[in-house]
C-alpha positions as CSV (number, residue, x, y, z in Angstrom):
1,M,-28.2,-12.5,62.8
2,P,-29.7,-14.4,65.7
3,M,-28.1,-17.7,66.6
4,T,-31.1,-19.7,65.4
5,D,-30.9,-18.1,62.0
6,Y,-27.1,-18.8,61.9
7,R,-27.7,-22.4,62.8
8,E,-30.4,-22.8,60.2
9,A,-28.0,-21.3,57.6
10,L,-25.4,-23.9,58.7
11,E,-27.9,-26.7,58.4
12,E,-28.9,-25.6,55.0
13,A,-25.3,-25.4,54.0
14,V,-24.8,-29.0,55.0
15,R,-27.9,-30.0,53.1
16,T,-26.6,-28.2,50.0
17,L,-23.2,-29.9,50.3
18,H,-25.0,-33.2,50.6
19,R,-26.9,-32.6,47.4
20,V,-23.7,-31.5,45.7
21,E,-22.0,-34.7,46.9
22,I,-24.8,-36.7,45.3
23,E,-24.5,-34.8,42.0
24,L,-20.7,-35.2,41.9
25,F,-21.0,-38.9,42.5
26,T,-23.5,-39.2,39.7
27,A,-21.2,-37.1,37.4
28,M,-18.3,-39.4,38.3
29,V,-20.3,-42.5,37.5
30,N,-21.5,-41.1,34.2
31,V,-18.0,-40.0,33.1
32,G,-16.6,-43.3,34.3
33,F,-19.2,-45.3,32.3
34,K,-18.6,-43.3,29.2
35,G,-14.8,-43.5,29.6
36,P,-12.7,-46.1,31.4
37,Y,-15.7,-48.3,32.2
38,D,-17.4,-48.0,28.8
39,D,-17.3,-51.8,28.3
40,L,-18.7,-52.5,31.8
41,S,-21.6,-50.1,31.2
42,K,-22.7,-52.2,28.2
43,L,-23.2,-55.2,30.5
44,H,-26.0,-53.5,32.4
45,D,-29.5,-52.6,31.3
46,V,-30.8,-49.0,31.5
47,G,-32.5,-48.6,34.9
48,E,-30.7,-51.6,36.4
49,V,-29.6,-50.9,40.0
50,I,-25.9,-51.3,40.5
51,N,-24.2,-50.7,43.9
52,L,-21.2,-48.5,43.3
53,E,-18.6,-46.9,45.5
54,V,-16.0,-44.2,45.0
55,A,-13.2,-46.7,45.5
56,M,-14.4,-48.5,42.3
57,F,-13.4,-45.4,40.3
58,E,-10.1,-44.7,41.9
59,E,-7.0,-45.5,39.9
60,T,-8.7,-45.7,36.5
61,G,-6.0,-43.6,35.0
62,D,-8.6,-41.1,33.8
63,R,-7.7,-37.6,34.9
64,N,-11.3,-36.4,34.6
65,V,-12.6,-39.1,36.9
66,D,-9.8,-38.4,39.3
67,L,-10.7,-34.7,39.4
68,L,-14.4,-35.6,40.1
69,I,-13.2,-37.9,42.9
70,D,-11.1,-35.1,44.4
71,A,-14.0,-32.7,44.3
72,L,-16.3,-35.3,45.8
73,K,-13.9,-36.0,48.7
74,K,-13.4,-32.3,49.4
75,V,-17.2,-31.7,49.5
76,F,-17.6,-34.6,51.9
77,Q,-14.8,-33.4,54.1
78,V,-16.2,-29.8,54.3
79,K,-19.7,-31.2,55.0
80,Q,-18.4,-33.4,57.8
81,E,-16.3,-30.6,59.3
82,L,-19.4,-28.4,59.4
83,V,-21.4,-31.2,61.0
84,N,-18.7,-31.9,63.6
85,I,-17.7,-28.4,64.7
86,N,-21.3,-27.3,64.9
87,D,-22.8,-30.5,66.4
88,I,-25.4,-30.6,63.6
89,D,-27.7,-33.6,63.8
90,I,-30.0,-33.6,60.7
91,D,-31.4,-36.4,58.6
92,L,-29.8,-36.0,55.1
93,D,-31.7,-38.9,53.6
94,V,-35.0,-37.0,53.6
95,D,-34.0,-34.3,51.2
């Protein structure tokens, strides 16, 4: 495999991990709002924009949310390591 093909494969892997990261975050929010934050979810209208961070879901005591957070952090770590060791510079916000 020529180096450019290899690099393209690495860049696509990073893009894929980024999409997975977004999906895991969404899953974590959905599980959190149906579980430990069920009351909070009722305070917001459907379609309302809420700024959320992973830290807001840590220490909920919900094992399922904890597992999703662990997966999210691992995906982020792998994505960052691929970017760093291969000096990948791509815009992930245009996917």
